[in-house]
C-alpha positions, 0 to 999 in steps of 0.5 A: 856386572851391574849397570854401566855408565859412560864416563864424562868425556872431560879429561878421560881421553874418551872420543865421542863420535860426532855423527851417529852411524846408522845401519843401512836397511837395504833388502836382500834377495829372499835367497841371500841372508843379510850378513851379521854385524861385524865386531866393530859394527856391534861396538858402534851399536853399543856406543850409539846406545850410550849416546842416547842414554847414560846408564844401561843394564846388560839385558836392556842394552841387548834388547835396545841394540838387538844384539845377543846378551853374551856379545853385549856383555863381552863388549861392556867388559872390554869397554870397562877394561879399557876405562871407557865405562865404569860400573855404578852401584844400583840402589833400589 
């Protein structure tokens, strides 16, 4: 898929969150496991990453968000399909 870039918000209809939502870090008892992020929570993690940096590769974004590469790939693909992101050619 290459790298993806957040589109300029001007004239694209893209809504950029004004407040970055952070995950709560409450400790769960040792016998209970923290629930995984919901699909929307994963989207928020990816959106927050694009607020910090405009260009990401799938592997780098997965590492930065601690999400599985497959999930990041699906999210980026859907964001591109919804015209929220555009692929950019990477030149060496």
